[in-house]
Each structure stands twice: as structure tokens, then as C-alpha cells.
py3Dmol code that shows the C-alpha trace and the ligand (Angstrom):
import py3Dmol

protein = """\
ATOM      1  CA  MET A   1     -17.920 -34.193  10.505  1.00  0.00           C
ATOM      2  CA  ASN A   2     -20.620 -31.729  11.728  1.00  0.00           C
ATOM      3  CA  ASN A   3     -24.161 -31.721  10.184  1.00  0.00           C
ATOM      4  CA  ILE A   4     -23.507 -29.060   7.749  1.00  0.00           C
ATOM      5  CA  GLN A   5     -20.605 -30.992   6.272  1.00  0.00           C
ATOM      6  CA  LYS A   6     -22.721 -34.120   6.295  1.00  0.00           C
ATOM      7  CA  ILE A   7     -25.625 -32.186   4.240  1.00  0.00           C
ATOM      8  CA  LEU A   8     -23.166 -30.816   1.892  1.00  0.00           C
ATOM      9  CA  GLU A   9     -21.800 -34.173   1.056  1.00  0.00           C
ATOM     10  CA  LEU A  10     -25.422 -35.415   0.307  1.00  0.00           C
ATOM     11  CA  TYR A  11     -25.481 -33.119  -2.597  1.00  0.00           C
ATOM     12  CA  CYS A  12     -22.157 -33.959  -4.335  1.00  0.00           C
ATOM     13  CA  GLY A  13     -22.354 -35.614  -7.740  1.00  0.00           C
ATOM     14  CA  ASP A  14     -20.608 -38.931  -8.948  1.00  0.00           C
ATOM     15  CA  ASN A  15     -20.693 -38.416 -12.640  1.00  0.00           C
ATOM     16  CA  PRO A  16     -17.235 -39.381 -13.805  1.00  0.00           C
ATOM     17  CA  LEU A  17     -17.446 -36.682 -16.444  1.00  0.00           C
ATOM     18  CA  ARG A  18     -17.903 -34.038 -13.943  1.00  0.00           C
ATOM     19  CA  LYS A  19     -15.256 -34.401 -11.459  1.00  0.00           C
ATOM     20  CA  ASN A  20     -15.519 -30.867 -10.431  1.00  0.00           C
ATOM     21  CA  LEU A  21     -18.806 -31.778  -8.568  1.00  0.00           C
ATOM     22  CA  HIS A  22     -17.436 -34.673  -6.614  1.00  0.00           C
ATOM     23  CA  GLN A  23     -16.749 -32.413  -3.530  1.00  0.00           C
ATOM     24  CA  PRO A  24     -18.313 -29.378  -2.027  1.00  0.00           C
ATOM     25  CA  PHE A  25     -16.569 -26.146  -3.248  1.00  0.00           C
ATOM     26  CA  GLN A  26     -16.460 -22.336  -2.460  1.00  0.00           C
ATOM     27  CA  GLN A  27     -17.234 -19.659  -4.850  1.00  0.00           C
ATOM     28  CA  GLY A  28     -17.662 -15.914  -3.647  1.00  0.00           C
ATOM     29  CA  ASP A  29     -18.809 -16.203  -0.053  1.00  0.00           C
ATOM     30  CA  HIS A  30     -20.755 -19.291  -0.184  1.00  0.00           C
ATOM     31  CA  VAL A  31     -20.060 -23.102  -0.267  1.00  0.00           C
ATOM     32  CA  PHE A  32     -21.973 -25.108  -2.877  1.00  0.00           C
ATOM     33  CA  ALA A  33     -22.420 -28.667  -3.710  1.00  0.00           C
ATOM     34  CA  SER A  34     -24.256 -30.180  -6.654  1.00  0.00           C
ATOM     35  CA  ASP A  35     -24.895 -33.225  -8.704  1.00  0.00           C
ATOM     36  CA  GLY A  36     -26.175 -31.330 -11.756  1.00  0.00           C
ATOM     37  CA  HIS A  37     -29.902 -31.626 -10.617  1.00  0.00           C
ATOM     38  CA  THR A  38     -29.969 -30.365  -7.243  1.00  0.00           C
ATOM     39  CA  LEU A  39     -27.691 -27.498  -5.710  1.00  0.00           C
ATOM     40  CA  ILE A  40     -27.273 -26.629  -2.316  1.00  0.00           C
ATOM     41  CA  ARG A  41     -25.646 -23.227  -0.860  1.00  0.00           C
ATOM     42  CA  VAL A  42     -24.493 -22.250   2.572  1.00  0.00           C
ATOM     43  CA  PRO A  43     -22.709 -19.205   3.493  1.00  0.00           C
ATOM     44  CA  ALA A  44     -18.859 -20.107   4.029  1.00  0.00           C
ATOM     45  CA  SER A  45     -18.899 -18.397   7.420  1.00  0.00           C
ATOM     46  CA  ARG A  46     -21.363 -21.238   8.391  1.00  0.00           C
ATOM     47  CA  VAL A  47     -19.129 -24.140   7.248  1.00  0.00           C
ATOM     48  CA  PRO A  48     -16.357 -25.334   9.771  1.00  0.00           C
ATOM     49  CA  VAL A  49     -13.839 -26.376   6.934  1.00  0.00           C
ATOM     50  CA  GLN A  50     -12.394 -24.648   4.034  1.00  0.00           C
ATOM     51  CA  TYR A  51     -13.399 -26.318   0.822  1.00  0.00           C
ATOM     52  CA  ALA A  52     -11.330 -25.545  -2.511  1.00  0.00           C
ATOM     53  CA  ILE A  53     -12.339 -22.417  -4.446  1.00  0.00           C
ATOM     54  CA  GLN A  54     -13.707 -23.204  -7.675  1.00  0.00           C
ATOM     55  CA  ASP A  55     -14.907 -20.759 -10.407  1.00  0.00           C
ATOM     56  CA  LYS A  56     -16.580 -23.599 -12.490  1.00  0.00           C
ATOM     57  CA  PRO A  57     -19.431 -23.916 -13.104  1.00  0.00           C
ATOM     58  CA  SER A  58     -19.176 -20.046 -13.418  1.00  0.00           C
ATOM     59  CA  ASN A  59     -21.355 -17.454 -11.615  1.00  0.00           C
ATOM     60  CA  ILE A  60     -23.598 -20.067  -9.892  1.00  0.00           C
ATOM     61  CA  ALA A  61     -25.129 -17.414  -7.443  1.00  0.00           C
ATOM     62  CA  ALA A  62     -26.319 -15.206 -10.373  1.00  0.00           C
ATOM     63  CA  ASN A  63     -27.093 -17.940 -12.716  1.00  0.00           C
ATOM     64  CA  HIS A  64     -29.007 -20.364 -10.418  1.00  0.00           C
ATOM     65  CA  PHE A  65     -30.452 -18.248  -7.529  1.00  0.00           C
ATOM     66  CA  ARG A  66     -32.521 -15.556  -9.675  1.00  0.00           C
ATOM     67  CA  PRO A  67     -34.537 -13.675  -7.163  1.00  0.00           C
ATOM     68  CA  ALA A  68     -38.106 -15.428  -7.165  1.00  0.00           C
ATOM     69  CA  ASP A  69     -41.530 -13.678  -6.767  1.00  0.00           C
ATOM     70  CA  ILE A  70     -43.658 -16.495  -5.435  1.00  0.00           C
ATOM     71  CA  ALA A  71     -43.015 -17.646  -1.832  1.00  0.00           C
ATOM     72  CA  THR A  72     -44.875 -20.841  -0.745  1.00  0.00           C
ATOM     73  CA  PRO A  73     -44.583 -22.392   2.738  1.00  0.00           C
ATOM     74  CA  VAL A  74     -43.927 -26.036   2.846  1.00  0.00           C
ATOM     75  CA  THR A  75     -43.568 -28.195   5.974  1.00  0.00           C
ATOM     76  CA  LEU A  76     -41.659 -31.339   6.758  1.00  0.00           C
ATOM     77  CA  LYS A  77     -44.902 -32.953   7.402  1.00  0.00           C
ATOM     78  CA  GLU A  78     -46.231 -32.105   3.890  1.00  0.00           C
ATOM     79  CA  LEU A  79     -43.056 -33.554   2.284  1.00  0.00           C
ATOM     80  CA  THR A  80     -43.420 -36.692   4.422  1.00  0.00           C
ATOM     81  CA  GLU A  81     -46.929 -37.277   3.314  1.00  0.00           C
ATOM     82  CA  ARG A  82     -46.017 -36.918  -0.394  1.00  0.00           C
ATOM     83  CA  ILE A  83     -43.001 -39.341   0.238  1.00  0.00           C
ATOM     84  CA  ASP A  84     -45.348 -41.812   1.808  1.00  0.00           C
ATOM     85  CA  GLU A  85     -47.587 -41.898  -1.313  1.00  0.00           C
ATOM     86  CA  VAL A  86     -44.756 -42.889  -3.364  1.00  0.00           C
ATOM     87  CA  PRO A  87     -45.012 -46.576  -4.556  1.00  0.00           C
ATOM     88  CA  LYS A  88     -42.297 -49.061  -2.716  1.00  0.00           C
ATOM     89  CA  ILE A  89     -40.250 -51.315  -4.838  1.00  0.00           C
ATOM     90  CA  PRO A  90     -37.797 -53.948  -3.510  1.00  0.00           C
ATOM     91  CA  GLU A  91     -34.435 -52.703  -2.145  1.00  0.00           C
ATOM     92  CA  MET A  92     -31.362 -53.632  -4.477  1.00  0.00           C
ATOM     93  CA  GLU A  93     -27.996 -53.954  -3.398  1.00  0.00           C
ATOM     94  CA  ASP A  94     -25.109 -53.643  -5.955  1.00  0.00           C
ATOM     95  CA  ILE A  95     -22.960 -56.667  -5.948  1.00  0.00           C
ATOM     96  CA  GLY A  96     -21.405 -56.083  -9.183  1.00  0.00           C
ATOM     97  CA  GLU A  97     -17.732 -55.358  -8.795  1.00  0.00           C
ATOM     98  CA  CYS A  98     -16.463 -58.700  -8.079  1.00  0.00           C
ATOM     99  CA  LEU A  99     -18.579 -60.834 -10.578  1.00  0.00           C
ATOM    100  CA  PRO A 100     -16.574 -62.584 -13.255  1.00  0.00           C
ATOM    101  CA  CYS A 101     -16.780 -61.055 -16.681  1.00  0.00           C
ATOM    102  CA  SER A 102     -19.232 -63.071 -18.772  1.00  0.00           C
ATOM    103  CA  GLU A 103     -17.209 -62.683 -21.962  1.00  0.00           C
ATOM    104  CA  CYS A 104     -14.050 -64.210 -20.901  1.00  0.00           C
ATOM    105  CA  ASP A 105     -15.465 -66.160 -17.912  1.00  0.00           C
ATOM    106  CA  GLY A 106     -13.032 -64.315 -15.500  1.00  0.00           C
ATOM    107  CA  ASP A 107      -9.966 -65.149 -17.465  1.00  0.00           C
ATOM    108  CA  GLY A 108      -9.065 -61.565 -18.648  1.00  0.00           C
ATOM    109  CA  GLN A 109      -8.048 -62.962 -21.960  1.00  0.00           C
ATOM    110  CA  VAL A 110      -9.765 -63.861 -24.969  1.00  0.00           C
ATOM    111  CA  VAL A 111      -8.520 -65.550 -28.237  1.00  0.00           C
ATOM    112  CA  TRP A 112      -8.720 -64.067 -31.553  1.00  0.00           C
ATOM    113  CA  GLU A 113      -8.753 -66.660 -34.489  1.00  0.00           C
ATOM    114  CA  TYR A 114      -8.093 -66.131 -38.142  1.00  0.00           C
ATOM    115  CA  ARG A 115      -7.799 -69.246 -40.215  1.00  0.00           C
ATOM    116  CA  HIS A 116      -5.076 -71.106 -38.514  1.00  0.00           C
ATOM    117  CA  TRP A 117      -3.599 -68.310 -36.507  1.00  0.00           C
ATOM    118  CA  GLU A 118      -4.560 -67.643 -32.769  1.00  0.00           C
ATOM    119  CA  LYS A 119      -3.664 -64.682 -30.747  1.00  0.00           C
ATOM    120  CA  GLU A 120      -4.492 -64.012 -27.021  1.00  0.00           C
ATOM    121  CA  PHE A 121      -5.400 -60.386 -26.059  1.00  0.00           C
ATOM    122  CA  ASP A 122      -6.987 -58.310 -23.323  1.00  0.00           C
ATOM    123  CA  CYS A 123     -10.740 -59.122 -23.093  1.00  0.00           C
ATOM    124  CA  PRO A 124     -12.377 -55.893 -24.485  1.00  0.00           C
ATOM    125  CA  GLU A 125     -15.445 -56.319 -22.208  1.00  0.00           C
ATOM    126  CA  CYS A 126     -13.561 -56.052 -18.970  1.00  0.00           C
ATOM    127  CA  ASP A 127     -10.141 -54.492 -20.237  1.00  0.00           C
ATOM    128  CA  GLY A 128      -8.376 -57.546 -19.241  1.00  0.00           C
ATOM    129  CA  THR A 129      -9.324 -57.443 -15.306  1.00  0.00           C
ATOM    130  CA  GLY A 130     -11.453 -60.684 -15.437  1.00  0.00           C
ATOM    131  CA  TYR A 131     -14.218 -58.801 -13.419  1.00  0.00           C
ATOM    132  CA  SER A 132     -17.511 -57.331 -14.640  1.00  0.00           C
ATOM    133  CA  ASP A 133     -17.869 -53.554 -13.659  1.00  0.00           C
ATOM    134  CA  GLU A 134     -21.467 -53.752 -14.667  1.00  0.00           C
ATOM    135  CA  ALA A 135     -23.524 -52.995 -11.684  1.00  0.00           C
ATOM    136  CA  THR A 136     -25.322 -56.263 -10.924  1.00  0.00           C
ATOM    137  CA  PHE A 137     -28.038 -56.122  -8.309  1.00  0.00           C
ATOM    138  CA  LYS A 138     -29.533 -58.445  -5.673  1.00  0.00           C
ATOM    139  CA  GLU A 139     -32.844 -58.015  -3.863  1.00  0.00           C
ATOM    140  CA  THR A 140     -32.241 -57.236  -0.082  1.00  0.00           C
ATOM    141  CA  GLY A 141     -35.798 -58.349   1.014  1.00  0.00           C
ATOM    142  CA  LYS A 142     -36.682 -54.831   2.122  1.00  0.00           C
ATOM    143  CA  THR A 143     -38.634 -52.352   0.254  1.00  0.00           C
ATOM    144  CA  VAL A 144     -37.837 -48.663  -0.489  1.00  0.00           C
ATOM    145  CA  PRO A 145     -39.582 -45.657  -2.023  1.00  0.00           C
ATOM    146  CA  ASP A 146     -39.214 -45.666  -5.980  1.00  0.00           C
ATOM    147  CA  MET A 147     -36.622 -42.893  -6.251  1.00  0.00           C
ATOM    148  CA  ASN A 148     -37.794 -42.209  -9.940  1.00  0.00           C
ATOM    149  CA  HIS A 149     -41.320 -41.712  -9.032  1.00  0.00           C
ATOM    150  CA  THR A 150     -42.761 -38.095  -9.522  1.00  0.00           C
ATOM    151  CA  ILE A 151     -43.691 -36.117  -6.392  1.00  0.00           C
ATOM    152  CA  THR A 152     -45.964 -32.917  -7.123  1.00  0.00           C
ATOM    153  CA  LEU A 153     -45.580 -30.023  -4.859  1.00  0.00           C
ATOM    154  CA  HIS A 154     -47.561 -26.734  -5.482  1.00  0.00           C
ATOM    155  CA  GLY A 155     -47.806 -27.327  -9.251  1.00  0.00           C
ATOM    156  CA  PHE A 156     -44.075 -28.251  -9.816  1.00  0.00           C
ATOM    157  CA  LYS A 157     -43.185 -32.068 -10.464  1.00  0.00           C
ATOM    158  CA  PHE A 158     -40.003 -33.283  -8.975  1.00  0.00           C
ATOM    159  CA  LYS A 159     -38.041 -36.752  -8.874  1.00  0.00           C
ATOM    160  CA  ALA A 160     -38.816 -38.450  -5.623  1.00  0.00           C
ATOM    161  CA  GLU A 161     -35.062 -38.842  -4.965  1.00  0.00           C
ATOM    162  CA  TYR A 162     -34.724 -35.158  -4.643  1.00  0.00           C
ATOM    163  CA  ILE A 163     -37.684 -34.525  -2.218  1.00  0.00           C
ATOM    164  CA  ILE A 164     -36.623 -37.646   0.040  1.00  0.00           C
ATOM    165  CA  ARG A 165     -33.058 -35.948   0.163  1.00  0.00           C
ATOM    166  CA  LEU A 166     -34.772 -32.609   0.831  1.00  0.00           C
ATOM    167  CA  SER A 167     -36.650 -33.934   3.851  1.00  0.00           C
ATOM    168  CA  LEU A 168     -33.417 -35.675   5.104  1.00  0.00           C
ATOM    169  CA  THR A 169     -31.755 -32.404   4.948  1.00  0.00           C
ATOM    170  CA  MET A 170     -34.636 -30.679   7.003  1.00  0.00           C
ATOM    171  CA  LEU A 171     -34.403 -33.567   9.503  1.00  0.00           C
ATOM    172  CA  LEU A 172     -30.460 -32.935   9.800  1.00  0.00           C
ATOM    173  CA  LEU A 173     -31.045 -29.192  10.064  1.00  0.00           C
ATOM    174  CA  LYS A 174     -33.758 -29.811  12.675  1.00  0.00           C
ATOM    175  CA  THR A 175     -36.099 -27.624  10.964  1.00  0.00           C
ATOM    176  CA  ASP A 176     -39.839 -28.580   9.891  1.00  0.00           C
ATOM    177  CA  ALA A 177     -40.768 -25.545   7.888  1.00  0.00           C
ATOM    178  CA  ALA A 178     -39.281 -24.285   4.650  1.00  0.00           C
ATOM    179  CA  THR A 179     -40.237 -21.639   2.035  1.00  0.00           C
ATOM    180  CA  MET A 180     -40.570 -22.864  -1.670  1.00  0.00           C
ATOM    181  CA  LYS A 181     -39.447 -19.932  -3.926  1.00  0.00           C
ATOM    182  CA  SER A 182     -40.338 -19.858  -7.647  1.00  0.00           C
ATOM    183  CA  HIS A 183     -41.022 -17.684 -10.503  1.00  0.00           C
ATOM    184  CA  SER A 184     -44.378 -16.599 -12.005  1.00  0.00           C
ATOM    185  CA  VAL A 185     -42.587 -16.739 -15.370  1.00  0.00           C
ATOM    186  CA  HIS A 186     -40.714 -20.049 -14.957  1.00  0.00           C
ATOM    187  CA  THR A 187     -38.083 -20.710 -17.456  1.00  0.00           C
ATOM    188  CA  PHE A 188     -36.573 -23.915 -18.510  1.00  0.00           C
ATOM    189  CA  LYS A 189     -33.220 -22.990 -16.881  1.00  0.00           C
ATOM    190  CA  ASP A 190     -34.926 -22.263 -13.317  1.00  0.00           C
ATOM    191  CA  GLY A 191     -34.963 -24.479 -10.495  1.00  0.00           C
ATOM    192  CA  VAL A 192     -37.150 -24.157  -7.601  1.00  0.00           C
ATOM    193  CA  CYS A 193     -35.319 -22.883  -4.482  1.00  0.00           C
ATOM    194  CA  PHE A 194     -36.176 -24.121  -1.018  1.00  0.00           C
ATOM    195  CA  SER A 195     -35.011 -21.962   1.781  1.00  0.00           C
ATOM    196  CA  LEU A 196     -34.641 -24.421   4.683  1.00  0.00           C
ATOM    197  CA  THR A 197     -33.284 -22.006   7.166  1.00  0.00           C
ATOM    198  CA  GLU A 198     -32.255 -18.515   6.974  1.00  0.00           C
ATOM    199  CA  TYR A 199     -28.746 -19.798   5.666  1.00  0.00           C
ATOM    200  CA  VAL A 200     -29.482 -22.935   3.674  1.00  0.00           C
ATOM    201  CA  ASP A 201     -30.885 -22.847   0.287  1.00  0.00           C
ATOM    202  CA  VAL A 202     -31.425 -25.866  -1.882  1.00  0.00           C
ATOM    203  CA  LEU A 203     -32.355 -25.517  -5.624  1.00  0.00           C
ATOM    204  CA  ILE A 204     -34.032 -28.536  -7.209  1.00  0.00           C
ATOM    205  CA  LYS A 205     -34.740 -28.749 -10.958  1.00  0.00           C
ATOM    206  CA  PRO A 206     -38.313 -29.606 -11.650  1.00  0.00           C
ATOM    207  CA  LEU A 207     -39.374 -32.138 -14.139  1.00  0.00           C
ATOM    208  CA  LEU A 208     -40.882 -30.771 -17.562  1.00  0.00           C
ATOM    209  CA  THR A 209     -44.419 -30.708 -17.466  1.00  0.00           C
ATOM    210  CA  SER A 210     -46.730 -29.632 -20.303  1.00  0.00           C
ATOM    211  CA  GLU A 211     -47.689 -26.420 -18.399  1.00  0.00           C
ATOM    212  CA  ASN A 212     -44.156 -25.182 -17.734  1.00  0.00           C
ATOM    213  CA  VAL A 213     -43.200 -26.018 -21.419  1.00  0.00           C
ATOM    214  CA  ILE A 214     -45.876 -23.723 -22.579  1.00  0.00           C
ATOM    215  CA  ASN A 215     -44.513 -21.078 -20.318  1.00  0.00           C
ATOM    216  CA  ASN A 216     -41.234 -21.053 -22.221  1.00  0.00           C
TER     217      ASN A 216
END
"""
ligand_1 = """\
1
ZN
Zn -13.636 -60.174 -19.764
"""
view = py3Dmol.view(width=600, height=400)
view.addModel(protein, "pdb")
view.setStyle({"model": 0}, {"cartoon": {"style": "trace"}})
view.addModel(ligand_1, "xyz")
view.setStyle({"model": 1}, {"stick": {}})
view.zoomTo()
view.show()
């Protein structure tokens, strides 16, 4: 897998209700990948593999890459400094999958009682599997930046997770300077576009702030 494929994979979603976003896809002459909050586009000519052509979500280029009128330079160094300011929290590891279900004690069956009748049926909590699929986390002993923290960049607030992913993308592209493109009249629908090279654009939805709510 080359770096462009790795980068596209970073932006895929895992929402079970949006299966069309689980892998990169081609629309028009670009390949896109999105988790619903961030969106990357790369010209198909730069991508070494053919991804499935998808028309949903429709008209991505026109709907999400509206020409911007403000261009602000941002550097990897600046992003790294903002990321370093994010408070650290204990790193958690998901150990959920194989824990026994707490409702049926791992049995998979529960007993329904009514007066003197008893009937066994599949545990509704775990669907009869006996295992809890609820994510259960354990501390690893390391610390990591709090992904839900807010990072402010040139007046826009972003979830730290997305800026960390952006900096990782710049590292993979071996670029240390980007252009942040925004709109002087910013609407709720608009993302902020980071042009990382002349062919890789990443769109990130900023968090709502009182200023950009008033602008709408
Ligand atoms: Zn159960």
C-alpha cells in the first residue's frame, strides 16, 4: 500500500449506518474518503488503485469544495505546537469483545418466569452470544492527547482528533506547509479546506462557535 492509499484509509468512517463511507471511492475525476466530519480528495490520476465509483453522497466536489476567498498559510510546526498544548489523558485499550455478558453471566440464555411457568430464551442484552459487545476499556499506562479537546486555528475551532490526523497526513506527504482556505461569509455547511499539496485537499468541519453561529 503506498502513502496515498494509507492516507485515504485514515479518513474512512466506521459508522455502521453509513457503509458507503467505509472505504475510499471515486466520484468524477477524484477519489474521496470521509467519516462524515472530515473529507479528503485526491485526483484519481494520483491514486495507484481503482476504487469503486460512488454517486452517494451526491455532488461532493460542488457541495463541499465551494471556492474560498480567504487563504491562510499554516505550517506543520504550528499544528504540532497546538497539538502539544492539548491536555494528556490515560490511553485506553478496548478489551470489550470477549467479556462475558453481565445480564446472563456468559450463558447466552435467560429464564422468563410467570407464576409457575418457566421458559428459557436468548438473552436480549447479548442476543444469545453470551458476550458483551459493549466496549470495555482498560488503561495501558501511557498517556495520549485528549482527542475531544478543542484546537483553535486562525479563528476556527476544531476537534483535536482531526488536527492530529491532519498533521499525520502532512508527515506522510512529507510536506511542512499547507494553505487553510475559508470563506469570509462562513455558513454552517462549510468546512475549512486544508490544501496540503497541489493535489491533496482535506476538508474539516469546524466546531460551532458563537461567532460563526451569528454569521449564519
Ligand atoms: Zn447475555
